[in-house]
Residue, then its C-alpha position, 0 to 999 in steps of 0.5 A: m785156784y784161790i780167789m781173794d775177796n775184796n776185804r782181804k785184798a784191801e787188807l793186804y793192800g794196806q799191809l803192803l803200802n805200810e811196808h813200802t812206807r816203812l822201807s822209804n822211811r828207813i832209806s830216808s833215815i839212813k841218808g840223813e845220818s851223814l853227808e857221805m854214806n859208807e859202803s855199809q849204808k849204801k848196801e843197806i839202801h840198795q837192799l831196802q830199795q830191792r825190797q821196795l821193788f818186790v813190794m810194788k810188784q806184789l801191789e801190782s799183781l794184787m790189783r789185777 
């Protein structure tokens, strides 16, 4: 069983937070492109939100 040291956890935590922020920024960018989103934009936003959920689960497991 591999146990991460605190420095590695902090590094990984920062990377995951950066990924979450990048995804949030992309979602905001898509939403700002037009008043009415097309199906492609809706699909991309859904995929990005799913990725955000995955990142959040990784962050939660990292903190245990």
